[in-house]
C-alpha positions in Angstrom: 121.0 134.7 107.9 124.2 132.7 107.7 124.1 131.4 111.2 121.4 133.3 113.6 122.4 135.5 116.2 121.9 133.5 119.6 121.8 135.3 122.5 119.2 136.6 125.4 116.1 138.4 124.2 116.3 141.8 124.3 120.1 142.2 123.6 121.3 144.5 120.7 122.8 143.6 117.6 125.1 145.9 115.2 124.6 145.2 111.5 127.2 147.0 109.1 127.3 146.7 105.2 130.7 147.6 103.6 132.1 148.7 100.7 135.9 148.0 100.8 136.9 149.6 104.3 134.0 152.0 104.3 130.7 151.4 106.0 127.7 152.1 104.1 125.0 151.2 106.5 125.2 150.9 110.0 122.1 149.7 112.1 121.3 148.5 115.6 118.6 146.1 116.3 117.3 143.2 118.3 118.3 139.9 117.6 115.4 138.9 115.2 115.1 142.1 113.3 119.1 142.0 113.0 118.8 138.5 111.3 116.4 139.7 108.9 118.5 142.9 107.9 121.4 140.9 107.6 119.9 138.3 105.4 118.5 141.1 103.3 121.9 142.9 102.9 123.2 139.4 101.9 120.9 138.9 99.3 120.4 142.5 98.0 124.5 143.1 98.2 126.0 139.9 97.5 129.4 141.2 96.6 129.5 143.4 99.7 130.6 142.4 103.1 128.1 142.5 105.8 129.0 142.3 109.8 126.7 141.3 112.6 128.4 142.1 116.0 126.7 142.4 119.5 126.6 145.4 121.1 128.3 145.8 124.3 126.1 147.6 127.1 128.1 150.5 128.6 129.9 149.8 131.9 128.5 151.5 135.0 
């Protein structure tokens, strides 16, 4: 991935694949899997935008 997700283990990351302003794939995974998924998207869909964001746990 272009810069690994650096955070505590067990946290979740949201990986999205975009076609213009439309999300065409949306996945949530742990840091390691999110890195691999984002790298796959960047390689397979080079012309599309890929975003990786930390998910925010709900406030209790």
